[in-house]
C-alpha positions as CSV (number, residue, x, y, z in Angstrom):
1,M,-15.3,172.6,-45.9
2,A,-15.4,176.0,-47.5
3,T,-14.1,174.7,-50.7
4,S,-14.9,173.9,-54.2
5,E,-14.5,170.2,-53.9
6,H,-15.1,169.3,-57.5
7,V,-13.4,166.0,-57.1
8,G,-16.1,163.5,-56.0
9,A,-15.8,159.9,-56.0
10,A,-13.1,160.1,-58.6
11,A,-12.5,157.0,-60.8
12,V,-9.1,155.8,-61.7
13,A,-7.6,157.8,-64.6
14,P,-8.2,155.9,-68.0
15,W,-4.5,156.7,-69.0
16,P,-2.0,155.8,-66.2
17,V,0.4,158.3,-67.7
18,L,-1.9,161.1,-66.7
19,T,-1.8,160.0,-63.1
20,R,2.0,159.9,-63.1
21,I,2.2,163.4,-64.8
22,E,-0.2,164.8,-62.2
23,T,1.5,163.3,-59.3
24,G,4.9,164.6,-60.3
25,L,3.6,168.0,-61.2
26,V,1.8,168.4,-58.0
27,R,4.7,167.4,-56.0
28,L,7.0,169.9,-57.7
29,I,4.3,172.7,-57.1
30,E,4.0,171.7,-53.4
31,L,7.8,171.9,-52.9
32,S,7.9,175.2,-54.7
33,A,5.2,176.5,-52.4
34,A,6.9,175.4,-49.3
35,A,10.1,177.0,-50.5
36,L,8.4,180.3,-51.3
37,V,7.0,180.5,-47.8
38,I,10.3,180.0,-46.2
39,V,12.0,182.6,-48.5
40,E,9.4,185.1,-47.8
41,V,9.8,184.7,-44.1
42,G,13.5,184.9,-44.6
43,V,13.5,188.0,-46.7
44,L,11.2,190.0,-44.4
45,S,13.1,188.8,-41.4
46,A,16.4,190.0,-42.8
47,G,14.7,193.3,-43.6
48,V,13.7,193.7,-39.9
49,L,17.2,192.7,-38.6
50,A,19.1,194.9,-41.1
51,R,17.0,198.0,-40.2
52,Y,16.5,197.7,-36.4
53,V,19.6,195.7,-35.3
54,W,22.4,196.8,-37.7
55,G,20.8,200.2,-38.6
56,E,21.4,199.5,-42.5
57,P,18.0,198.9,-44.1
58,L,17.9,196.5,-47.1
59,T,16.5,198.6,-50.0
60,W,15.6,195.5,-52.0
61,S,13.8,193.3,-49.4
62,D,10.2,194.8,-50.0
63,E,10.8,194.5,-53.8
64,L,11.9,191.0,-53.7
65,A,9.2,189.9,-51.1
66,S,6.6,191.6,-53.4
67,M,7.8,189.9,-56.5
68,L,7.9,186.4,-54.9
69,F,4.5,187.0,-53.3
70,L,2.6,186.9,-56.6
71,W,4.2,183.5,-57.3
72,L,3.3,182.3,-53.8
73,S,-0.3,183.5,-54.3
74,M,-0.6,181.7,-57.7
75,V,1.1,178.5,-56.6
76,G,-1.1,178.3,-53.6
77,A,-4.2,179.0,-55.8
78,V,-3.1,176.2,-58.1
79,L,-2.8,173.8,-55.2
80,A,-6.1,175.0,-53.8
81,F,-7.7,174.3,-57.2
82,H,-6.1,170.9,-57.5
83,R,-7.3,170.0,-53.9
84,G,-10.7,171.4,-54.3
85,Q,-10.2,174.1,-51.6
86,H,-11.4,177.3,-53.4
87,M,-14.2,178.9,-51.5
88,R,-17.8,178.3,-52.9
89,M,-21.4,178.0,-51.9
90,S,-22.4,174.4,-52.4
91,A,-25.9,174.4,-50.6
92,I,-27.9,174.0,-53.8
93,A,-25.6,171.4,-55.4
94,D,-25.6,169.4,-52.2
95,A,-29.4,169.3,-52.0
96,M,-29.7,168.0,-55.6
97,A,-29.9,164.3,-56.4
98,P,-26.5,162.8,-56.8
99,T,-26.6,162.6,-60.6
100,I,-27.6,166.2,-61.0
101,S,-25.1,167.3,-58.2
102,A,-22.4,165.4,-60.2
103,K,-23.3,167.3,-63.4
104,L,-23.1,170.6,-61.5
105,E,-19.7,169.7,-60.3
106,V,-18.5,169.0,-63.8
107,A,-20.1,172.2,-65.1
108,A,-18.3,174.1,-62.3
109,L,-15.0,172.6,-63.2
110,I,-15.5,173.3,-67.0
111,T,-16.3,176.9,-66.0
112,C,-13.1,177.2,-64.0
113,I,-11.1,175.9,-66.8
114,A,-12.9,178.2,-69.4
115,M,-12.1,181.2,-67.1
116,C,-8.4,180.3,-67.1
117,V,-8.3,179.7,-70.8
118,L,-10.0,183.1,-71.6
119,L,-7.6,185.0,-69.5
120,L,-4.4,183.1,-70.2
121,P,-3.4,184.8,-73.4
122,K,-4.2,188.2,-72.0
123,A,-2.2,187.6,-68.9
124,T,0.8,186.5,-71.0
125,T,0.4,189.7,-73.1
126,Y,0.4,191.8,-69.9
127,A,3.5,190.0,-68.6
128,F,5.3,190.6,-71.8
129,H,4.2,194.3,-71.6
130,E,6.0,194.5,-68.2
131,L,9.4,193.5,-69.6
132,P,10.7,197.0,-70.1
133,V,9.6,198.1,-66.6
134,V,12.5,197.9,-64.0
135,T,12.3,197.9,-60.3
136,P,14.1,200.9,-58.6
137,A,16.2,199.0,-56.1
138,M,17.1,195.6,-57.7
139,E,16.9,196.8,-61.3
140,V,15.3,193.8,-62.6
141,S,12.3,193.5,-64.8
142,V,8.9,193.4,-63.3
143,A,8.0,190.6,-65.7
144,W,9.8,188.3,-63.4
145,R,6.8,188.8,-61.0
146,S,4.1,189.2,-63.7
147,F,4.8,185.8,-65.4
148,G,3.6,184.1,-62.2
149,L,0.0,184.8,-63.3
150,P,0.0,183.2,-66.8
151,I,2.1,180.2,-65.4
152,G,-0.3,179.8,-62.6
153,L,-3.4,179.9,-65.0
154,S,-1.6,177.2,-67.2
155,L,-1.1,174.9,-64.3
156,M,-4.7,175.3,-63.3
157,V,-5.9,174.4,-67.0
158,V,-3.4,171.3,-67.1
159,L,-4.7,170.1,-63.7
160,G,-8.2,170.9,-64.5
161,L,-8.2,168.9,-67.8
162,I,-6.5,165.9,-66.1
163,D,-9.4,166.1,-63.4
164,A,-12.0,166.3,-66.1
165,I,-10.6,163.3,-68.2
166,R,-10.5,161.3,-65.0
167,R,-14.1,162.1,-64.1
168,M,-15.9,162.0,-67.5
169,K,-15.6,160.4,-70.9
170,L,-13.6,162.2,-73.5
171,R,-16.7,162.7,-75.7
172,D,-18.5,164.5,-72.8
173,L,-15.6,166.7,-72.2
174,L,-15.6,167.8,-75.9
175,I,-19.3,168.4,-75.8
176,G,-18.9,170.4,-72.7
177,A,-16.1,172.5,-74.2
178,L,-18.2,172.9,-77.4
179,I,-21.2,174.2,-75.4
180,A,-18.8,176.7,-73.5
181,A,-17.4,177.8,-76.9
182,C,-21.0,178.4,-78.3
183,I,-22.0,180.4,-75.4
184,I,-18.8,182.6,-75.6
185,G,-19.5,183.0,-79.3
186,M,-23.1,184.1,-78.9
187,A,-22.0,186.5,-76.2
188,I,-19.4,188.1,-78.4
189,L,-22.1,188.4,-81.3
190,A,-24.3,190.1,-78.8
191,K,-21.7,192.6,-77.7
192,P,-23.5,195.6,-79.6
193,I,-26.6,194.8,-77.4
194,F,-24.4,194.8,-74.1
195,L,-22.8,198.1,-75.1
196,G,-26.2,199.6,-75.9
197,I,-27.6,199.0,-72.3
198,G,-24.9,201.2,-70.6
199,N,-24.5,200.7,-66.9
200,W,-27.3,198.2,-66.7
201,N,-24.4,195.9,-67.5
202,L,-23.3,196.2,-63.9
203,V,-26.6,194.6,-62.8
204,L,-26.3,191.9,-65.4
205,F,-22.7,190.9,-64.8
206,F,-22.1,191.9,-61.1
207,V,-25.6,190.9,-59.6
208,I,-27.4,188.5,-61.7
209,F,-24.3,186.7,-63.2
210,I,-22.4,186.5,-59.9
211,G,-25.5,185.7,-57.9
212,L,-26.3,182.7,-60.2
213,G,-22.6,181.5,-60.3
214,V,-22.3,181.6,-56.7
215,L,-25.6,179.8,-56.0
216,G,-24.7,177.3,-58.8
217,G,-21.6,176.1,-56.8
218,I,-18.9,177.6,-59.0
219,P,-15.9,178.7,-56.7
220,I,-16.5,182.3,-55.6
221,A,-13.1,183.7,-57.0
222,F,-13.6,182.2,-60.5
223,V,-17.1,183.7,-60.6
224,F,-15.8,187.1,-59.6
225,A,-13.0,186.9,-62.3
226,L,-15.3,185.6,-65.0
227,A,-17.7,188.4,-64.2
228,A,-15.0,191.0,-64.7
229,I,-13.7,189.4,-67.9
230,S,-17.3,189.3,-69.3
231,Y,-18.0,193.0,-68.4
232,V,-14.7,194.2,-69.8
233,A,-14.9,192.1,-73.0
234,L,-18.7,192.6,-73.7
235,G,-19.7,195.9,-71.9
236,T,-16.6,198.1,-72.7
237,S,-14.1,198.7,-75.5
238,R,-11.1,198.1,-73.1
239,P,-8.6,195.2,-73.6
240,L,-8.8,192.2,-71.3
241,T,-5.2,192.8,-70.3
242,V,-6.6,195.3,-67.7
243,V,-8.3,192.3,-65.9
244,A,-4.9,190.6,-65.9
245,G,-3.4,193.7,-64.3
246,R,-6.0,194.0,-61.6
247,L,-5.4,190.3,-60.6
248,D,-1.7,191.0,-60.6
249,E,-2.3,194.1,-58.4
250,G,-4.7,192.2,-56.0
251,M,-2.3,189.4,-55.4
252,S,1.0,191.3,-55.1
253,H,0.2,194.2,-52.8
254,L,2.8,193.9,-50.1
255,L,0.3,194.5,-47.3
256,L,-1.5,191.3,-48.1
257,L,1.8,189.4,-47.6
258,A,0.5,189.5,-43.9
259,V,-2.0,186.9,-44.9
260,P,0.3,183.9,-45.5
261,L,2.6,184.9,-42.7
262,F,-0.2,185.1,-40.1
263,V,-1.7,181.8,-41.6
264,L,1.8,180.3,-40.9
265,L,1.9,182.0,-37.4
266,G,-1.4,180.5,-36.5
267,M,-0.4,176.9,-37.7
268,L,2.9,177.3,-35.6
269,M,1.0,178.2,-32.4
270,E,-0.9,174.9,-32.8
271,L,2.3,173.0,-33.6
272,T,4.3,174.3,-30.8
273,G,1.7,173.9,-28.1
274,M,1.2,177.6,-27.6
275,A,-2.5,177.4,-28.8
276,R,-3.3,174.8,-26.3
277,A,-1.7,176.5,-23.5
278,M,-3.8,179.7,-24.3
279,V,-6.9,177.7,-24.6
280,N,-6.3,175.7,-21.4
281,F,-5.9,178.9,-19.5
282,L,-9.0,180.6,-21.1
283,A,-11.0,177.4,-20.6
284,A,-10.0,177.3,-16.9
285,L,-11.0,180.9,-16.5
286,L,-14.2,180.9,-18.5
287,G,-14.9,177.2,-19.3
288,H,-17.7,176.9,-16.8
289,V,-19.5,180.0,-18.2
290,R,-22.1,179.2,-21.0
291,G,-20.6,180.3,-24.4
292,G,-17.3,181.1,-22.5
293,L,-14.9,180.4,-25.4
294,S,-17.2,182.6,-27.7
295,Y,-16.6,185.5,-25.5
296,V,-12.9,184.7,-25.7
297,L,-12.9,184.7,-29.4
298,I,-14.5,188.2,-29.4
299,A,-11.9,189.5,-27.0
300,A,-9.1,187.8,-28.9
301,M,-10.1,189.4,-32.1
302,Y,-10.2,192.8,-30.3
303,L,-6.7,192.4,-29.0
304,V,-5.0,191.2,-32.2
305,S,-7.0,193.4,-34.7
306,G,-5.1,196.0,-36.4
307,I,-1.7,194.4,-35.9
308,S,-1.4,193.0,-39.4
309,G,-3.4,195.6,-41.2
310,S,-5.5,192.7,-42.7
311,K,-8.8,191.3,-41.3
312,T,-8.0,188.0,-43.0
313,A,-4.6,187.9,-41.3
314,D,-6.2,188.6,-37.9
315,M,-8.6,185.9,-38.3
316,A,-5.9,183.5,-39.3
317,A,-4.0,184.2,-36.3
318,V,-6.9,183.6,-33.9
319,A,-9.0,180.9,-35.4
320,P,-6.5,178.0,-35.2
321,A,-5.9,178.7,-31.6
322,L,-9.5,178.5,-30.4
323,F,-11.5,176.6,-33.0
324,P,-10.3,173.1,-32.1
325,E,-11.2,173.4,-28.4
326,M,-14.5,175.1,-29.2
327,K,-15.4,172.2,-31.5
328,K,-14.5,169.7,-28.7
329,R,-16.9,171.6,-26.5
330,G,-19.7,171.1,-28.9
331,S,-19.8,174.4,-30.8
332,K,-21.0,173.9,-34.4
333,P,-18.6,174.8,-37.2
334,G,-21.1,177.1,-38.9
335,D,-21.6,179.1,-35.6
336,L,-17.9,179.4,-35.1
337,V,-17.1,180.8,-38.5
338,A,-20.2,183.1,-38.3
339,L,-18.9,184.5,-35.0
340,L,-15.4,184.7,-36.6
341,A,-16.7,186.8,-39.5
342,A,-18.7,189.0,-37.2
343,T,-15.7,189.8,-35.0
344,G,-13.8,190.6,-38.2
345,A,-16.4,193.3,-39.0
346,Q,-16.6,194.4,-35.5
347,T,-12.9,195.3,-35.1
348,E,-12.4,197.4,-38.2
349,T,-12.0,200.6,-36.2
350,I,-9.2,199.3,-33.9
351,P,-5.8,201.0,-34.3
352,P,-3.4,200.6,-35.8
353,S,-5.8,199.8,-38.6
354,L,-4.5,200.7,-42.0
355,V,-8.1,201.7,-43.0
356,L,-8.0,204.4,-40.3
357,I,-4.6,205.6,-41.6
358,T,-5.8,205.6,-45.2
359,I,-8.9,207.5,-44.4
360,G,-6.9,210.1,-42.4
361,S,-4.4,210.5,-45.3
362,V,-7.0,211.0,-48.0
363,T,-9.3,213.3,-46.0
364,T,-6.8,215.2,-43.8
365,V,-8.6,214.0,-40.6
366,S,-6.2,213.7,-37.7
367,I,-4.9,210.1,-37.6
368,S,-4.3,210.2,-33.9
369,A,-7.9,211.4,-33.4
370,L,-9.2,208.4,-35.6
371,F,-6.9,206.0,-33.4
372,I,-8.6,207.4,-30.2
373,G,-12.0,207.5,-31.6
374,G,-11.9,203.9,-32.9
375,L,-11.6,201.9,-29.8
376,L,-15.0,202.6,-28.2
377,P,-17.2,201.9,-31.3
378,A,-15.5,198.5,-31.7
379,L,-16.2,197.9,-28.0
380,V,-19.9,198.8,-28.4
381,C,-20.2,196.4,-31.4
382,G,-18.4,193.7,-29.4
383,L,-20.9,194.1,-26.5
384,T,-23.7,193.5,-29.0
385,L,-22.1,190.3,-30.2
386,C,-21.7,189.2,-26.6
387,I,-25.5,189.7,-26.0
388,V,-26.2,187.3,-29.0
389,V,-23.7,184.8,-27.6
390,W,-25.4,184.9,-24.2
391,W,-28.8,184.4,-25.9
392,R,-27.6,181.5,-28.0
393,Y,-25.8,179.6,-25.2
394,R,-28.1,180.5,-22.4
395,N,-29.5,177.0,-22.2
396,E,-26.2,175.2,-22.8
397,D,-25.7,172.1,-20.7
398,M,-22.8,172.8,-18.4
399,S,-23.4,169.8,-16.1
400,G,-20.4,167.9,-17.5
401,L,-18.0,170.9,-16.6
402,R,-16.9,172.2,-13.2
403,K,-15.5,175.5,-12.3
404,A,-11.7,175.3,-12.0
405,E,-10.2,176.1,-8.7
406,K,-8.0,179.1,-8.2
407,K,-4.9,177.1,-8.0
408,E,-5.7,175.5,-11.3
409,V,-6.4,178.8,-13.1
410,L,-3.2,180.4,-11.7
411,R,-1.1,177.3,-12.8
412,A,-2.7,177.5,-16.3
413,F,-2.0,181.2,-16.4
414,I,1.6,180.8,-15.6
415,I,2.0,178.0,-18.2
416,S,0.3,180.2,-20.8
417,L,2.2,183.4,-20.1
418,P,4.7,182.9,-23.0
419,A,1.8,182.3,-25.4
420,L,-0.3,185.2,-24.0
421,A,2.6,187.6,-24.5
422,L,2.7,186.9,-28.2
423,P,-0.2,189.5,-29.2
424,F,1.5,192.2,-26.9
425,I,4.9,191.6,-28.4
426,I,3.5,191.9,-31.9
427,R,1.6,195.0,-31.1
428,T,4.5,196.7,-29.4
429,A,6.7,195.9,-32.3
430,V,4.4,197.8,-34.6
431,V,3.8,200.7,-32.3
432,E,7.5,201.2,-31.5
433,G,8.5,201.1,-35.2
434,V,10.5,197.8,-34.9
435,A,8.7,196.3,-37.8
436,T,5.9,197.2,-40.3
437,A,2.5,195.7,-40.2
438,T,3.7,193.1,-42.8
439,E,7.1,192.3,-41.2
440,V,5.8,192.0,-37.7
441,S,4.5,188.4,-38.4
442,T,8.1,187.2,-38.8
443,I,8.8,188.4,-35.2
444,G,5.8,186.3,-34.1
445,I,7.0,183.3,-36.2
446,A,10.5,183.5,-34.7
447,Y,9.1,183.9,-31.2
448,S,6.7,180.9,-31.6
449,V,9.6,178.6,-32.9
450,L,11.8,179.5,-29.9
451,V,9.0,179.2,-27.3
452,G,7.9,175.9,-28.8
453,I,11.4,174.5,-28.7
454,L,12.7,176.0,-25.5
455,V,9.7,176.4,-23.4
456,Y,6.9,174.0,-24.3
457,R,9.3,171.5,-26.1
458,E,6.9,170.7,-28.8
459,F,8.1,171.0,-32.3
460,D,7.4,168.1,-34.7
461,W,9.8,168.8,-37.6
462,R,8.1,166.0,-39.6
463,R,5.1,168.4,-39.9
464,V,6.8,171.4,-41.0
465,T,6.9,170.6,-44.8
466,G,3.0,169.9,-44.8
467,M,2.4,173.0,-42.5
468,L,4.3,175.2,-45.2
469,I,2.3,173.6,-48.0
470,D,-1.1,174.1,-46.2
471,T,0.0,177.7,-45.6
472,A,0.3,178.2,-49.3
473,V,-2.9,176.5,-50.2
474,L,-4.9,178.4,-47.7
475,S,-3.3,181.7,-48.6
476,G,-3.7,181.0,-52.3
477,A,-7.6,180.4,-51.9
478,I,-7.9,183.6,-50.0
479,L,-5.7,185.8,-52.0
480,F,-7.2,184.6,-55.4
481,I,-10.5,185.6,-54.3
482,I,-9.2,189.0,-53.1
483,A,-7.5,189.5,-56.6
484,A,-10.8,188.7,-58.4
485,A,-12.6,191.1,-56.1
486,T,-10.0,193.7,-57.0
487,A,-10.9,193.2,-60.7
488,V,-14.6,193.6,-60.0
489,A,-13.9,196.8,-58.0
490,W,-11.9,198.2,-60.9
491,C,-14.9,197.6,-63.2
492,L,-17.3,199.4,-60.9
493,T,-15.1,202.4,-60.5
494,Q,-14.5,202.6,-64.3
495,S,-18.1,202.5,-65.1
496,G,-18.7,205.8,-63.4
497,F,-20.9,204.1,-60.7
498,S,-18.9,205.9,-57.9
499,R,-19.6,209.3,-59.3
500,D,-23.2,208.7,-59.8
501,L,-23.5,207.3,-56.3
502,V,-21.9,210.4,-54.6
503,A,-24.0,212.8,-56.7
504,A,-27.2,210.9,-55.5
505,M,-26.1,211.1,-51.9
506,G,-25.4,214.8,-52.0
507,S,-28.8,215.6,-53.2
508,L,-30.7,213.7,-50.5
509,P,-33.4,215.5,-48.4
510,G,-33.6,215.1,-44.6
511,G,-30.3,216.6,-43.4
512,A,-27.7,214.7,-41.5
513,P,-29.8,211.8,-40.2
514,M,-30.9,210.8,-43.7
515,F,-27.3,211.2,-45.0
516,L,-26.0,208.9,-42.3
517,I,-28.7,206.3,-43.0
518,V,-28.0,206.3,-46.8
519,S,-24.2,206.3,-46.1
520,I,-24.6,203.2,-43.9
521,I,-26.5,201.4,-46.7
522,A,-24.1,202.6,-49.4
523,F,-21.1,201.7,-47.6
524,I,-22.3,198.3,-46.8
525,I,-23.1,197.6,-50.4
526,L,-19.6,199.0,-51.3
527,G,-17.9,197.0,-48.5
528,S,-19.3,193.8,-50.0
529,V,-17.5,194.3,-53.4
530,L,-14.7,196.6,-52.4
531,E,-11.9,196.0,-49.8
532,G,-11.7,198.8,-47.1
533,I,-8.8,200.6,-48.5
534,P,-9.9,200.9,-52.1
535,A,-13.4,201.9,-51.1
536,V,-11.9,204.6,-48.9
537,V,-9.6,205.9,-51.5
538,L,-12.2,206.2,-54.0
539,F,-15.2,207.6,-51.9
540,A,-13.9,209.2,-48.8
541,P,-12.7,212.5,-50.5
542,L,-16.0,212.8,-52.2
543,V,-18.4,212.1,-49.3
544,F,-16.6,213.6,-46.3
545,P,-17.0,217.3,-47.5
546,I,-20.8,216.6,-47.7
547,A,-20.8,215.2,-44.2
548,K,-18.9,218.1,-42.9
549,G,-21.3,220.5,-44.5
550,L,-24.2,218.8,-42.8
551,G,-22.4,219.2,-39.4
552,I,-21.3,215.7,-38.9
553,H,-18.0,215.5,-37.1
554,D,-15.3,213.9,-39.3
555,V,-14.2,211.3,-36.7
556,H,-17.8,210.3,-36.1
557,Y,-18.5,209.8,-39.8
558,A,-15.3,208.0,-40.3
559,M,-16.4,205.4,-37.7
560,V,-19.8,205.0,-39.3
561,V,-18.4,204.5,-42.7
562,I,-15.7,202.0,-41.6
563,L,-18.0,199.9,-39.6
564,A,-20.5,199.9,-42.4
565,M,-17.9,198.7,-44.9
566,G,-16.9,196.0,-42.3
567,V,-20.5,194.6,-42.3
568,G,-20.5,194.6,-46.1
569,L,-17.2,192.9,-46.3
570,F,-18.5,190.0,-44.2
571,L,-22.0,189.9,-45.5
572,P,-22.9,187.1,-48.0
573,P,-23.4,186.4,-50.9
574,F,-20.9,188.9,-52.2
575,G,-18.8,189.8,-49.0
576,V,-15.4,188.4,-49.8
577,G,-14.4,188.5,-46.1
578,Y,-17.1,186.0,-45.1
579,Y,-15.7,183.4,-47.6
580,A,-12.1,184.2,-46.3
581,A,-13.4,183.3,-42.8
582,C,-14.9,180.1,-44.0
583,A,-11.5,179.2,-45.6
584,I,-9.6,179.8,-42.5
585,G,-12.1,177.9,-40.4
586,R,-12.3,175.2,-43.1
587,V,-16.1,175.4,-43.1
588,N,-18.7,175.2,-45.9
589,P,-20.1,178.8,-46.3
590,A,-23.6,177.3,-46.3
591,E,-23.2,176.2,-42.7
592,G,-22.4,179.6,-41.5
593,I,-25.0,181.7,-43.1
594,R,-28.0,181.0,-40.9
595,P,-26.1,181.8,-37.6
596,L,-24.4,184.8,-39.2
597,W,-27.6,186.7,-39.6
598,G,-28.0,187.0,-35.8
599,Y,-24.6,188.4,-35.4
600,M,-24.9,190.7,-38.3
601,A,-28.1,192.0,-36.8
602,A,-26.3,192.7,-33.6
603,L,-23.5,194.5,-35.5
604,L,-26.1,196.6,-37.2
605,V,-27.6,197.6,-33.8
606,G,-24.0,198.5,-32.6
607,L,-23.5,200.5,-35.9
608,A,-26.9,202.3,-35.4
609,L,-25.8,203.2,-31.8
610,V,-22.5,204.6,-33.0
611,A,-24.2,206.6,-35.8
612,A,-26.9,207.9,-33.4
613,V,-24.6,208.8,-30.6
614,P,-21.6,210.8,-31.8
615,W,-20.0,210.8,-28.3
616,I,-19.1,207.1,-28.7
617,S,-16.7,208.1,-31.4
618,I,-15.6,211.7,-30.2
619,G,-16.1,211.6,-26.5
620,F,-12.5,211.1,-25.6
621,L,-10.9,213.4,-28.2
């Protein structure tokens, strides 16, 4: 699994009372998580009905959804921490001897606890600072949302300490805590040295520190957060409350609410039999073709991309429907998650992508032109992925599979029609303005429930509570790493790194070709540490005038930039999108890295074609 499974062969807790406390606390958190998912779906559904059916929009629905969203994210992150389901790279730890591996697991656990302890007082201070701030519609304090962060961190500390006591002697725990305190103390004493080296701190904290932490098996989100804390505390004079603020921002942005809702939608598709109906039809149609369902995955991501505004949500809607059947047919989990990540990068330019809308709004480029120009570049990159799929599966043994007869294909198609209609219903709802990119998932959820009950007659109510809890856990793991990456992004921008980068790009020799090459490299790097929208807001207004001055068409340059950021977003070891794909596919990141390089190479070929041939982007304008 793509998790931080720090709980190994756990012994029985030395104090039975700890087990009872842990069991009761976890059950309370699980029920809270399930309730939050239900309430979020209900609030957003009410907003859609009020606006579109009754013509009276609910002015408070978005505010309430945003306030509850931070709580849902933190509750899910706490459960993911307890279950060991935060994303991490465990290849090195797994390769070690059992005794050394166990020590690395304990070190990773203590590091996670230390991060929470360091941030907890500042998160509490930040929440209290939010008390005077009142929301415009509901007129309640924003602190009702912000206190979700310190409470979530407190719960992680409690559960983490219980886990540590269970797995090690109290003496060893105290020694570990003492070592951690000594390291922190020495770092604080060395603060003048860190301040003296200026922006070399960026290399120290965000390259070396993150690299060692990730390779050491510490969960990715905790490494990112600890790197941001270390940089702010040791490399700047700013208070640590800014890190708490960035985590708050990263986990409460209403757009990201699409992530848990589409995770839930994907699980509902499996629960109601819709996923099986879709896969049965696609298998009948392409099952006899080598790598057939891999082609289906590429096409499915092309169809649903841009609906939710979040690549993570898109992947969460597609993977649960296809992965089980692909695994039954012999596909390796690592290859599946690698292709899922590659398709996430491939489809960044497909409308109605919010990255396209954002880049149009901050650069005054026509958004309709961007929508038209984005379809063909994604198709070109998709074709390069198909070539890799063909090559990898060209010798696949198909002797056990027969080509389905036309009657079978037609029957499977008719059965799957209600399921196949879902992506088109969702996209139409967005295009026609029935629902926003965030709200549209609620339409899909309602449709899936009705189809499951009335058409496929498959809806096991006994699985609903577990499904809601799993939705919160998976979403919490994804959103916590996005929040930590948001904190890292803030550190990079505040350091002046963005201004220095643009100045260097503007002074390059070689004209437009060299500028495009350097832009691709720069935005791949930026995409690995910044989500698409923040990177666009920060850099697009600065680099687009340079591109225009060199004679590069705005739409053409936009496609190059967006695809490059997409590659970076899914490129390990820093690309947060790759770890999100691993979490959705429930695959250890180490399994997917090797097959991922082939797909990334194909995407780079596609990106080079898009950069070299402007017609691909502007030919239909």
